[in-house]
Structure formats: structure tokens, C-alpha cells
C-alpha beads as a LAMMPS data file, in Angstrom:
LAMMPS data file: protein, C-alpha beads

243 atoms
242 bonds

1 atom types
1 bond types

-500.0 500.0 xlo xhi
-500.0 500.0 ylo yhi
-500.0 500.0 zlo zhi

Masses

1 110.0

Atoms # bond

1 1 1 0.000 0.000 0.000
2 1 1 1.202 3.582 -0.693
3 1 1 1.540 5.673 2.467
4 1 1 0.377 9.251 1.784
5 1 1 2.746 12.091 2.826
6 1 1 1.634 15.467 4.040
7 1 1 2.612 18.388 1.790
8 1 1 2.791 21.851 3.364
9 1 1 0.719 24.576 1.779
10 1 1 2.386 26.550 -0.917
11 1 1 2.205 29.783 1.076
12 1 1 3.696 28.298 4.238
13 1 1 7.013 29.963 5.228
14 1 1 10.102 27.909 5.332
15 1 1 11.746 27.142 8.569
16 1 1 14.129 29.837 9.856
17 1 1 12.486 32.840 8.137
18 1 1 9.396 34.885 8.817
19 1 1 9.388 36.193 5.269
20 1 1 9.569 32.959 3.390
21 1 1 13.236 33.527 2.483
22 1 1 16.127 31.493 3.722
23 1 1 17.897 33.369 6.503
24 1 1 21.582 34.183 6.277
25 1 1 23.817 32.692 8.900
26 1 1 24.729 35.114 11.703
27 1 1 28.462 35.773 11.448
28 1 1 28.562 38.266 14.341
29 1 1 29.830 41.074 12.022
30 1 1 28.203 44.481 11.627
31 1 1 27.878 45.781 8.107
32 1 1 29.812 48.988 7.525
33 1 1 27.680 51.762 5.891
34 1 1 28.698 52.473 2.371
35 1 1 30.468 55.838 2.144
36 1 1 28.781 58.493 0.033
37 1 1 29.949 58.945 -3.477
38 1 1 33.104 61.096 -3.387
39 1 1 31.980 62.962 -6.490
40 1 1 28.848 64.171 -4.747
41 1 1 30.846 65.404 -1.778
42 1 1 32.968 67.707 -3.928
43 1 1 30.082 69.299 -5.779
44 1 1 29.826 73.005 -4.899
45 1 1 26.686 74.082 -3.115
46 1 1 24.961 77.448 -3.276
47 1 1 24.857 79.043 0.160
48 1 1 21.360 79.848 1.376
49 1 1 20.341 83.502 1.404
50 1 1 21.044 85.319 4.682
51 1 1 18.290 85.054 7.236
52 1 1 17.595 86.489 10.649
53 1 1 16.501 89.833 12.082
54 1 1 16.531 92.905 9.862
55 1 1 19.718 94.929 9.531
56 1 1 20.065 98.693 9.115
57 1 1 21.571 100.809 6.332
58 1 1 22.896 104.161 7.558
59 1 1 24.021 106.888 5.160
60 1 1 26.897 109.089 6.332
61 1 1 27.791 112.337 4.629
62 1 1 25.697 115.078 3.105
63 1 1 22.528 114.398 1.146
64 1 1 21.209 117.111 -1.183
65 1 1 17.627 118.222 -0.477
66 1 1 15.080 116.181 -2.422
67 1 1 17.499 113.313 -3.069
68 1 1 15.820 110.127 -4.369
69 1 1 17.270 107.069 -2.623
70 1 1 16.535 103.457 -3.532
71 1 1 17.830 100.258 -1.930
72 1 1 17.213 97.425 -4.370
73 1 1 13.673 98.218 -5.505
74 1 1 12.638 99.844 -2.248
75 1 1 12.685 103.614 -1.705
76 1 1 14.361 104.952 1.427
77 1 1 11.509 107.083 2.720
78 1 1 13.117 108.307 5.941
79 1 1 16.836 108.869 5.296
80 1 1 19.532 108.558 6.422
81 1 1 18.581 105.172 8.016
82 1 1 16.510 102.228 6.829
83 1 1 15.764 98.766 8.228
84 1 1 15.824 95.954 5.664
85 1 1 16.087 92.152 5.503
86 1 1 19.642 90.734 5.387
87 1 1 21.124 90.446 1.899
88 1 1 23.053 92.335 -0.770
89 1 1 21.400 95.346 -2.410
90 1 1 22.285 98.000 -4.999
91 1 1 22.090 101.486 -3.468
92 1 1 21.430 104.468 -5.745
93 1 1 21.048 108.158 -4.904
94 1 1 19.936 110.791 -7.411
95 1 1 19.512 114.543 -6.924
96 1 1 19.107 117.507 -9.220
97 1 1 22.431 119.218 -9.885
98 1 1 24.502 116.212 -8.756
99 1 1 25.951 113.133 -10.367
100 1 1 24.197 109.863 -9.359
101 1 1 25.785 107.892 -6.523
102 1 1 25.652 104.068 -6.598
103 1 1 27.170 101.324 -4.456
104 1 1 26.494 97.677 -3.570
105 1 1 25.619 97.233 0.101
106 1 1 25.777 93.990 2.122
107 1 1 23.348 93.962 5.058
108 1 1 23.890 91.569 7.980
109 1 1 21.283 90.535 10.566
110 1 1 20.898 92.943 13.507
111 1 1 23.880 94.994 12.269
112 1 1 24.265 98.577 11.051
113 1 1 25.945 98.983 7.654
114 1 1 27.290 102.522 7.200
115 1 1 27.720 103.935 3.687
116 1 1 29.823 107.074 3.195
117 1 1 28.083 109.191 0.570
118 1 1 29.815 111.853 -1.513
119 1 1 27.613 113.594 -4.065
120 1 1 29.598 115.328 -6.808
121 1 1 28.193 118.370 -8.561
122 1 1 26.939 117.828 -12.090
123 1 1 29.250 118.621 -14.973
124 1 1 29.166 122.315 -15.846
125 1 1 31.658 122.106 -18.692
126 1 1 29.005 123.143 -21.228
127 1 1 28.192 126.391 -19.435
128 1 1 29.012 129.589 -21.289
129 1 1 32.466 130.703 -20.143
130 1 1 32.642 134.180 -18.576
131 1 1 34.621 136.939 -20.285
132 1 1 38.338 136.843 -19.616
133 1 1 39.995 139.927 -18.159
134 1 1 43.577 140.214 -19.390
135 1 1 46.455 140.696 -17.006
136 1 1 47.706 139.088 -13.814
137 1 1 45.775 139.348 -10.521
138 1 1 46.124 142.598 -8.610
139 1 1 48.835 142.554 -5.959
140 1 1 46.191 143.266 -3.303
141 1 1 44.425 139.951 -4.086
142 1 1 46.325 138.343 -1.200
143 1 1 44.066 140.362 1.141
144 1 1 40.912 138.464 2.043
145 1 1 38.451 141.386 1.797
146 1 1 39.878 142.720 -1.454
147 1 1 39.980 139.273 -3.010
148 1 1 36.452 138.384 -1.899
149 1 1 34.980 141.556 -3.346
150 1 1 36.865 141.049 -6.644
151 1 1 35.889 144.390 -8.094
152 1 1 36.223 144.623 -11.861
153 1 1 37.552 141.045 -11.861
154 1 1 40.806 142.341 -10.376
155 1 1 41.592 138.961 -8.814
156 1 1 39.803 136.395 -10.987
157 1 1 37.449 135.892 -13.884
158 1 1 35.888 132.684 -12.538
159 1 1 35.022 131.967 -8.903
160 1 1 36.046 128.679 -7.285
161 1 1 33.148 126.219 -7.407
162 1 1 32.496 123.448 -4.824
163 1 1 32.397 119.967 -6.342
164 1 1 30.751 118.338 -3.309
165 1 1 27.557 119.049 -1.407
166 1 1 27.527 122.003 0.994
167 1 1 24.981 120.729 3.524
168 1 1 25.165 118.753 6.764
169 1 1 22.883 117.232 9.400
170 1 1 22.848 119.444 12.513
171 1 1 23.919 117.812 15.801
172 1 1 21.274 116.959 18.382
173 1 1 22.488 119.825 20.568
174 1 1 21.187 122.316 17.986
175 1 1 17.483 122.946 18.590
176 1 1 15.072 125.349 17.024
177 1 1 15.470 127.058 13.673
178 1 1 18.923 127.167 12.086
179 1 1 20.311 129.360 9.342
180 1 1 23.039 128.356 6.893
181 1 1 26.477 128.964 8.359
182 1 1 28.410 131.398 6.151
183 1 1 32.012 130.180 5.972
184 1 1 34.910 132.075 4.413
185 1 1 37.275 129.729 2.590
186 1 1 40.593 130.302 0.869
187 1 1 40.928 127.965 -2.109
188 1 1 44.357 127.334 -3.598
189 1 1 45.139 127.299 -7.311
190 1 1 44.918 123.492 -7.139
191 1 1 41.386 123.548 -5.671
192 1 1 42.288 122.690 -2.066
193 1 1 40.867 124.534 0.952
194 1 1 43.709 126.246 2.838
195 1 1 41.598 128.118 5.388
196 1 1 38.013 128.050 6.634
197 1 1 36.359 130.250 9.254
198 1 1 32.807 131.260 10.146
199 1 1 31.738 134.664 8.879
200 1 1 28.080 134.489 9.969
201 1 1 26.830 132.013 12.583
202 1 1 24.013 129.549 11.949
203 1 1 22.632 130.251 15.419
204 1 1 24.227 127.130 16.932
205 1 1 27.922 126.991 17.814
206 1 1 28.055 123.202 17.400
207 1 1 26.724 123.417 13.840
208 1 1 29.177 126.253 13.106
209 1 1 32.055 123.948 14.083
210 1 1 30.596 121.184 11.918
211 1 1 30.296 123.615 8.991
212 1 1 33.970 124.614 9.285
213 1 1 35.037 120.955 9.384
214 1 1 32.940 120.216 6.302
215 1 1 34.317 123.262 4.468
216 1 1 37.879 122.164 5.135
217 1 1 37.152 118.854 3.384
218 1 1 35.388 120.299 0.328
219 1 1 36.813 119.893 -3.160
220 1 1 36.735 122.854 -5.538
221 1 1 37.364 123.642 -9.138
222 1 1 39.840 126.515 -8.708
223 1 1 39.329 130.134 -9.641
224 1 1 40.955 131.312 -12.851
225 1 1 42.347 134.607 -14.112
226 1 1 43.054 134.840 -17.819
227 1 1 42.585 131.075 -18.030
228 1 1 45.219 130.403 -15.343
229 1 1 44.218 128.866 -11.961
230 1 1 44.668 131.299 -9.071
231 1 1 44.101 131.433 -5.329
232 1 1 40.783 132.916 -4.264
233 1 1 38.679 133.729 -1.205
234 1 1 34.988 132.939 -1.230
235 1 1 32.121 132.767 1.268
236 1 1 29.999 129.632 0.990
237 1 1 26.838 128.704 2.854
238 1 1 26.741 125.364 4.691
239 1 1 23.051 124.474 4.969
240 1 1 21.538 122.433 7.809
241 1 1 19.462 119.521 6.515
242 1 1 16.470 117.684 8.031
243 1 1 15.051 120.789 9.611

Bonds

1 1 1 2
2 1 2 3
3 1 3 4
4 1 4 5
5 1 5 6
6 1 6 7
7 1 7 8
8 1 8 9
9 1 9 10
10 1 10 11
11 1 11 12
12 1 12 13
13 1 13 14
14 1 14 15
15 1 15 16
16 1 16 17
17 1 17 18
18 1 18 19
19 1 19 20
20 1 20 21
21 1 21 22
22 1 22 23
23 1 23 24
24 1 24 25
25 1 25 26
26 1 26 27
27 1 27 28
28 1 28 29
29 1 29 30
30 1 30 31
31 1 31 32
32 1 32 33
33 1 33 34
34 1 34 35
35 1 35 36
36 1 36 37
37 1 37 38
38 1 38 39
39 1 39 40
40 1 40 41
41 1 41 42
42 1 42 43
43 1 43 44
44 1 44 45
45 1 45 46
46 1 46 47
47 1 47 48
48 1 48 49
49 1 49 50
50 1 50 51
51 1 51 52
52 1 52 53
53 1 53 54
54 1 54 55
55 1 55 56
56 1 56 57
57 1 57 58
58 1 58 59
59 1 59 60
60 1 60 61
61 1 61 62
62 1 62 63
63 1 63 64
64 1 64 65
65 1 65 66
66 1 66 67
67 1 67 68
68 1 68 69
69 1 69 70
70 1 70 71
71 1 71 72
72 1 72 73
73 1 73 74
74 1 74 75
75 1 75 76
76 1 76 77
77 1 77 78
78 1 78 79
79 1 79 80
80 1 80 81
81 1 81 82
82 1 82 83
83 1 83 84
84 1 84 85
85 1 85 86
86 1 86 87
87 1 87 88
88 1 88 89
89 1 89 90
90 1 90 91
91 1 91 92
92 1 92 93
93 1 93 94
94 1 94 95
95 1 95 96
96 1 96 97
97 1 97 98
98 1 98 99
99 1 99 100
100 1 100 101
101 1 101 102
102 1 102 103
103 1 103 104
104 1 104 105
105 1 105 106
106 1 106 107
107 1 107 108
108 1 108 109
109 1 109 110
110 1 110 111
111 1 111 112
112 1 112 113
113 1 113 114
114 1 114 115
115 1 115 116
116 1 116 117
117 1 117 118
118 1 118 119
119 1 119 120
120 1 120 121
121 1 121 122
122 1 122 123
123 1 123 124
124 1 124 125
125 1 125 126
126 1 126 127
127 1 127 128
128 1 128 129
129 1 129 130
130 1 130 131
131 1 131 132
132 1 132 133
133 1 133 134
134 1 134 135
135 1 135 136
136 1 136 137
137 1 137 138
138 1 138 139
139 1 139 140
140 1 140 141
141 1 141 142
142 1 142 143
143 1 143 144
144 1 144 145
145 1 145 146
146 1 146 147
147 1 147 148
148 1 148 149
149 1 149 150
150 1 150 151
151 1 151 152
152 1 152 153
153 1 153 154
154 1 154 155
155 1 155 156
156 1 156 157
157 1 157 158
158 1 158 159
159 1 159 160
160 1 160 161
161 1 161 162
162 1 162 163
163 1 163 164
164 1 164 165
165 1 165 166
166 1 166 167
167 1 167 168
168 1 168 169
169 1 169 170
170 1 170 171
171 1 171 172
172 1 172 173
173 1 173 174
174 1 174 175
175 1 175 176
176 1 176 177
177 1 177 178
178 1 178 179
179 1 179 180
180 1 180 181
181 1 181 182
182 1 182 183
183 1 183 184
184 1 184 185
185 1 185 186
186 1 186 187
187 1 187 188
188 1 188 189
189 1 189 190
190 1 190 191
191 1 191 192
192 1 192 193
193 1 193 194
194 1 194 195
195 1 195 196
196 1 196 197
197 1 197 198
198 1 198 199
199 1 199 200
200 1 200 201
201 1 201 202
202 1 202 203
203 1 203 204
204 1 204 205
205 1 205 206
206 1 206 207
207 1 207 208
208 1 208 209
209 1 209 210
210 1 210 211
211 1 211 212
212 1 212 213
213 1 213 214
214 1 214 215
215 1 215 216
216 1 216 217
217 1 217 218
218 1 218 219
219 1 219 220
220 1 220 221
221 1 221 222
222 1 222 223
223 1 223 224
224 1 224 225
225 1 225 226
226 1 226 227
227 1 227 228
228 1 228 229
229 1 229 230
230 1 230 231
231 1 231 232
232 1 232 233
233 1 233 234
234 1 234 235
235 1 235 236
236 1 236 237
237 1 237 238
238 1 238 239
239 1 239 240
240 1 240 241
241 1 241 242
242 1 242 243
């Protein structure tokens, strides 16, 4: 007689495995993770944009009245300071009678980035030249009052012209209404200020001192006599801004 044998069901797992697969013998070794592909590790990565609290852009120097200031695509509505998200921005300043000023500014979180602004006067080369008076300057042109009055063009045909803005923010100690400080300057034949002193006060001694310091750092196109650069005295007004 044939003795029947029992056949396990087809879906029964084999001995030693819960998944139906033959288990590997335990060797007691731990598999070492495969190191990442070296090529991927050397690929350059783009750093993420800066994040964090807003930073501040602060403009130092003199800003002409009515200057239009943009940081990126945003206008600076309350100069000379502006809070803005961290990042790198193009700064541009435009004002009538001055050449545009532009600079790239990097803003860091919770930090103040100071930008020194120097606005140069617009080119006046196309202006009609004044008549030239022949002869050398009068010997008395070394005297401040005589030179400043310049009667009959005795000392110069063309006055020295400032190439930078003649305005400044008044210090906090100056309250109330301020007038422009009238400063007498002596400008050399090379356009450098050799002397600066207050002729008429602004009404605040601290702003007067600031005006003299600013005048000493101004750049000028020199005066000329018969087409030759000469020394000249001139009174310029240093205007208080943000008043």
C-alpha cells in the first residue's frame, strides 16, 4: 500500500524565516555603511540667502535736499537710516544738480551697515564761459576782503566752485530754527581749501564747528584769471538739513 505524505501549503514559510526567504547565517559582524559617493561630496553648493533679524543701512555724509534714494527696488523714505532684511542690495542716490551715486551694500542681521556718501556736482563744462579779463591778478588779491569783493575782476574771472555738497545734518544739541552757516574759505590754485572760518553764525555753535570741518574737506574747481588757476577767497553757505 502507498503511504500518503503530508505536503505543506504553498504559502507556508520555510523554517528559519518569517518572510519565506532562507535566513543568512549570523556571522557576528556588523555591516559597515557604504560611504557616500566622493563625487557628490565635492560638488559646490549654493549658500542659502542670509536670514535672521533685519539689519540697518545708515548713510553718512551730506545728502542734497530732495534726493531720491533706492535700496534694491525699495525707496528709502526716511533717510539717512533704513531697516531691511539681510542680503546684498544696490544702493542708488539721485539729486538735481549732482551726479548719481551708486554702491552695492551687504546687510547683515541685527547689524548697522554705514555707507559714506559723496555727491559730486553735475558737470558744468558746457556752461558759457565768462569773459576773460587780461592781465595778472592785482597785488592786493592776497588780502581776504579785497579778493572776496573782486571788483572789476581784479583777482579772478571765474570763482572757485564746490564739487561736493555744501549741507550737513545738525547735531542733536542744535534745537530750534537754524540758518546756513556762512564760511569764508581760501581755495588754492589746485582747488584745495587752505583756510576756513565762520563769517556768519548759523545760530548754533556746534553746527558752526561742523560747517567749518565740512568746508575744510570740500573739493573745488579753482578760480581762474586769464585762463590760469589762481588762489581765491569765497564765502559759501553750509546748509543744515532735516530741519
